[in-house]
N, C-alpha and C positions, 0 to 999 in steps of 0.2 A: 743150757748151755747158751751162751751169748750169739746173737745173730750179727751184732754191730757194735760199733764203739760205745762204751759206756757213756751215758749221760750224767752229768753231775746232778747233784740234788739242787733243785732250783732256788733254794733258800740260799746255799752256799754260792751259787752262782751269782746272785746279786751283790754279796760282799766280796767277791773275787775280781780283782783288778787285771790280773794277768792270766792268760790261759795255758794249760799243761802243754809239755812237749807234742803230745800226740795231736791236739788241737792245732797247735801252732804249725806243724808239718802238714797237716790236713788242708789249712789255709793255703800255704805255700805251693802245695802239690795239686791245688784245684783245678789246674788244666782248661781245657775247653779252648773255644776259638772265639776269635773277635766276632760280635754280633751286630755292630753298626754296619748299618746298610751303606751302600755306595751313594754318594750324592749326586744330584744331577750335575752336569756341566756347569749350568748356570751359577750354583755355589760358590765353585771355584773361581768364575769369572768374578764374581761379587767380591769375593775375598781378597782377591788380587787387585781390585780396583781399589778397595779400602784401603788395605796395608800400601800401595803404591802412593795414594793421594795423602794419607795420614801420615806415613813417616816421610813422604816427600815435602810436605809442608813443613815439618820439624825440622827436617836435615836442612832445607832451604832456609828456614830461618837462621838457623845455628852456623851454616856454613856461610851465608851470602850476606847475611844482615846482622851477624854477631850476636843475635839474641840467646841468651843461656837457657835453652829449654831441651836439650839433648841429654839423655841418659840411656844406656845401653838397654836397661830393663823395658823401656818402651817399646822395644821390638817385640819382646813377648807378650807385652799387652796388647799389640796389635794383631797377634795372633788370635785373642780371645775375642777382641772388639769386633774384627770383622770375619774371622774364621768361625766364631761359636757366639754369635751376638745373643742368642737365646737363654744362654747359662747364667746361671746367678753370678759366678765368677767374673763375668763381663760386663754386669750392670754398673751403671755410674757411681752407686753408693759404693760398691765394693772397690772399683778400680780409683776413684778419687781418695776414699778415707784409707783404704790400704797401702797405697803408696804414701801418701802424706804421712800417715802414720809410723810407718816403716821406715820413711827418710828422718824422721825427728828421733825414732829408736836407734838407727844407725849412726847418726850424729852424736847422740848423748852417749853412747858406747864409745866411740873414738874419743871424744873430749873426756870421759873420765878415765878410759884406761888405755889411750893410745891405737895405734895401728899394730896389732898383735893377732896371733892365730885365735886365741880366745876371745878377744873382744869382737872379732868377725862371727865366731861361731855364736856368742852370746847374742850379738846383735840379730842375726838371722832366727835363732830360737825366740825370742822375745818379741819379734815383730809376727812370728806366724802365730805365736800363742796371744798374741793380743788381737789379731784378725779373726782369730777363733771365738774369741771372747767377746769381740764386739760384732760379731757377726757380718764381717766385712773381708772374706778371705778375698784375695787377688793374688794368685800364686806368682807374677812376674814383681810384686811388691817383696818378696822375700831376698829377692836379688837387689832391689833398691837398697835395703837395709845393709847387706853386703858391700855394696858399691860404695855407700857413705864412709865405711871404715876403712877400706882398701885405699880409697882415693883420698882419704883425710879430709872430708869436707867440713864447712862450717854451717852456722845456723842458718844461712841462707837457702842451703841445698833442698829442705823440703817445698819452698816456694818457687824456686827457680833453679836448677831445671824441673824438678818433679812436679809440683803442682801445676805450674802453667803447661807442661808438656802434655801430662795427661788429659787436662781440660781440653787442648787442642785435638788430641786424638779423639775424645768422646763425642765433639761437636762434629767432626769429619763423620765419626760412626753413626750420629744420628741422621745426618744429611744423606749420606751413601747407603746405609742399610735400609732406609724406607723409602727409597727409589725401588727396590727389589719387592715385587708382588708377594712374595711369600716369606718376608722378614717383616719383623717390627722390633726398634729399637728405640728407646730401652722398654723391657718389660715391667720395669717400675724404677722409680726413682729413688726413693727413702724406704 
Protein backbone atom coordinates (compact mmCIF):
# COMPACT_ATOMS: atom_id res chain seq x y z
CA UNK A 1 0.00 0.00 0.00
CA UNK A 2 1.41 3.40 -1.02
CA UNK A 3 1.65 6.19 1.56
CA UNK A 4 2.24 9.07 -0.85
CA UNK A 5 2.55 10.00 -4.49
CA UNK A 6 4.64 7.62 -6.51
CA UNK A 7 8.02 8.94 -7.53
CA UNK A 8 9.00 8.25 -11.13
CA UNK A 9 12.08 6.18 -11.88
CA UNK A 10 15.08 8.57 -11.67
CA UNK A 11 16.52 7.42 -15.02
CA UNK A 12 13.20 8.24 -16.68
CA UNK A 13 13.02 11.55 -14.81
CA UNK A 14 16.28 12.73 -16.40
CA UNK A 15 14.83 12.14 -19.86
CA UNK A 16 11.38 13.63 -19.24
CA UNK A 17 10.91 17.29 -20.07
CA UNK A 18 7.32 17.69 -18.91
CA UNK A 19 5.67 16.77 -15.64
CA UNK A 20 2.68 14.49 -15.13
CA UNK A 21 -0.73 15.97 -14.39
CA UNK A 22 -0.42 14.93 -10.73
CA UNK A 23 2.96 16.63 -10.49
CA UNK A 24 1.59 19.70 -12.25
CA UNK A 25 -1.41 20.12 -9.94
CA UNK A 26 0.80 19.39 -6.93
CA UNK A 27 2.95 22.38 -7.91
CA UNK A 28 -0.03 24.65 -8.52
CA UNK A 29 -1.73 23.74 -5.24
CA UNK A 30 1.47 24.04 -3.18
CA UNK A 31 -0.06 26.79 -1.07
CA UNK A 32 1.72 28.33 1.84
CA UNK A 33 2.18 31.90 2.91
CA UNK A 34 4.68 34.57 2.01
CA UNK A 35 7.80 34.14 4.13
CA UNK A 36 9.43 37.43 3.16
CA UNK A 37 10.12 39.46 6.27
CA UNK A 38 8.71 42.97 6.56
CA UNK A 39 11.47 45.39 5.60
CA UNK A 40 12.45 48.27 7.85
CA UNK A 41 11.02 51.69 7.04
CA UNK A 42 14.43 52.83 5.83
CA UNK A 43 14.21 50.37 2.89
CA UNK A 44 10.98 51.98 1.75
CA UNK A 45 12.51 55.44 2.10
CA UNK A 46 15.65 54.54 0.10
CA UNK A 47 13.49 52.86 -2.55
CA UNK A 48 11.33 55.97 -2.85
CA UNK A 49 14.34 58.28 -3.08
CA UNK A 50 15.99 56.15 -5.77
CA UNK A 51 12.83 55.84 -7.86
CA UNK A 52 12.02 59.52 -7.51
CA UNK A 53 15.50 60.70 -8.45
CA UNK A 54 16.12 58.11 -11.21
CA UNK A 55 12.78 58.42 -12.96
CA UNK A 56 12.76 62.14 -12.18
CA UNK A 57 16.01 62.67 -14.09
CA UNK A 58 14.90 60.54 -17.04
CA UNK A 59 11.50 62.22 -17.34
CA UNK A 60 12.97 65.71 -16.79
CA UNK A 61 15.43 65.17 -19.63
CA UNK A 62 12.67 63.74 -21.83
CA UNK A 63 9.98 66.34 -21.07
CA UNK A 64 11.98 69.50 -20.47
CA UNK A 65 15.05 69.01 -22.66
CA UNK A 66 13.61 66.76 -25.41
CA UNK A 67 16.29 64.12 -24.82
CA UNK A 68 14.90 60.81 -26.14
CA UNK A 69 15.57 58.57 -23.13
CA UNK A 70 12.12 57.64 -21.87
CA UNK A 71 10.57 54.22 -22.36
CA UNK A 72 7.83 52.83 -20.11
CA UNK A 73 9.74 49.67 -19.15
CA UNK A 74 12.26 51.83 -17.28
CA UNK A 75 9.60 52.28 -14.59
CA UNK A 76 9.74 48.55 -13.91
CA UNK A 77 13.54 48.66 -13.98
CA UNK A 78 13.42 51.33 -11.28
CA UNK A 79 11.46 48.90 -9.12
CA UNK A 80 14.34 46.42 -9.27
CA UNK A 81 17.27 48.86 -9.19
CA UNK A 82 16.00 50.77 -6.17
CA UNK A 83 13.61 48.31 -4.51
CA UNK A 84 15.68 45.12 -4.76
CA UNK A 85 19.22 46.26 -5.60
CA UNK A 86 20.92 43.06 -4.41
CA UNK A 87 19.05 40.60 -6.67
CA UNK A 88 20.77 39.35 -9.84
CA UNK A 89 18.00 40.78 -12.06
CA UNK A 90 18.92 44.30 -10.85
CA UNK A 91 22.65 44.17 -11.56
CA UNK A 92 24.08 46.44 -14.30
CA UNK A 93 24.98 43.52 -16.59
CA UNK A 94 21.43 42.21 -16.53
CA UNK A 95 19.77 45.60 -16.82
CA UNK A 96 21.91 46.98 -19.65
CA UNK A 97 22.35 43.83 -21.73
CA UNK A 98 18.78 42.66 -21.07
CA UNK A 99 17.24 45.94 -22.23
CA UNK A 100 19.49 46.52 -25.25
CA UNK A 101 19.26 42.90 -26.43
CA UNK A 102 15.48 42.94 -26.06
CA UNK A 103 15.22 46.27 -27.86
CA UNK A 104 17.20 44.92 -30.84
CA UNK A 105 15.05 41.78 -30.94
CA UNK A 106 11.86 43.84 -30.76
CA UNK A 107 12.96 46.15 -33.58
CA UNK A 108 14.05 43.17 -35.70
CA UNK A 109 10.67 41.46 -35.22
CA UNK A 110 8.86 44.66 -36.18
CA UNK A 111 11.05 45.27 -39.23
CA UNK A 112 10.70 41.68 -40.45
CA UNK A 113 7.05 41.00 -39.60
CA UNK A 114 5.36 44.34 -38.96
CA UNK A 115 3.27 45.30 -35.95
CA UNK A 116 1.00 42.30 -35.38
CA UNK A 117 0.00 40.14 -32.43
CA UNK A 118 2.36 37.37 -33.52
CA UNK A 119 5.37 39.67 -34.02
CA UNK A 120 4.73 41.16 -30.56
CA UNK A 121 4.49 37.71 -28.98
CA UNK A 122 7.54 36.49 -30.91
CA UNK A 123 9.59 39.50 -29.79
CA UNK A 124 8.90 38.85 -26.11
CA UNK A 125 9.45 35.09 -26.43
CA UNK A 126 12.75 35.53 -28.25
CA UNK A 127 13.93 38.32 -25.94
CA UNK A 128 13.25 36.35 -22.76
CA UNK A 129 14.80 33.19 -24.22
CA UNK A 130 17.93 35.12 -25.24
CA UNK A 131 18.19 36.72 -21.81
CA UNK A 132 17.98 33.25 -20.26
CA UNK A 133 20.67 31.90 -22.59
CA UNK A 134 23.00 34.88 -22.02
CA UNK A 135 22.38 34.96 -18.25
CA UNK A 136 21.15 38.55 -18.49
CA UNK A 137 17.55 38.20 -17.30
CA UNK A 138 16.02 41.57 -16.47
CA UNK A 139 12.21 41.15 -16.40
CA UNK A 140 11.36 44.72 -17.47
CA UNK A 141 13.34 44.13 -20.67
CA UNK A 142 10.64 41.74 -21.88
CA UNK A 143 8.38 44.79 -22.02
CA UNK A 144 11.06 46.66 -23.98
CA UNK A 145 10.84 44.09 -26.77
CA UNK A 146 7.06 44.40 -26.80
CA UNK A 147 7.21 48.21 -26.82
CA UNK A 148 9.57 48.13 -29.82
CA UNK A 149 6.98 46.22 -31.87
CA UNK A 150 3.77 47.93 -30.79
CA UNK A 151 5.23 51.43 -31.10
CA UNK A 152 6.93 50.60 -34.45
CA UNK A 153 10.47 51.56 -33.47
CA UNK A 154 13.52 51.90 -35.71
CA UNK A 155 17.12 50.76 -35.22
CA UNK A 156 18.01 53.74 -33.00
CA UNK A 157 15.58 52.53 -30.29
CA UNK A 158 18.13 50.20 -28.56
CA UNK A 159 20.51 53.15 -28.09
CA UNK A 160 18.06 55.99 -27.40
CA UNK A 161 15.85 55.80 -25.45
CA UNK A 162 16.65 52.32 -24.12
CA UNK A 163 20.44 52.21 -23.70
CA UNK A 164 20.87 55.77 -22.48
CA UNK A 165 17.79 55.59 -20.26
CA UNK A 166 18.86 52.43 -18.42
CA UNK A 167 22.40 53.78 -18.00
CA UNK A 168 21.02 56.93 -16.33
CA UNK A 169 19.00 54.77 -13.93
CA UNK A 170 22.07 52.64 -13.12
CA UNK A 171 24.24 55.69 -12.38
CA UNK A 172 21.55 56.93 -10.00
CA UNK A 173 21.30 53.43 -8.46
CA UNK A 174 25.05 53.43 -7.80
CA UNK A 175 24.88 56.82 -6.12
CA UNK A 176 21.66 56.44 -4.10
CA UNK A 177 21.92 52.78 -3.05
CA UNK A 178 25.46 53.19 -1.70
CA UNK A 179 24.43 56.05 0.60
CA UNK A 180 22.33 53.55 2.56
CA UNK A 181 24.43 51.74 5.18
CA UNK A 182 22.83 48.32 4.52
CA UNK A 183 22.89 48.47 0.73
CA UNK A 184 25.66 47.76 -1.77
CA UNK A 185 25.18 48.33 -5.47
CA UNK A 186 26.21 46.77 -7.69
CA UNK A 187 26.85 43.30 -6.34
CA UNK A 188 28.89 42.64 -9.51
CA UNK A 189 29.48 44.33 -12.84
CA UNK A 190 29.96 41.48 -15.27
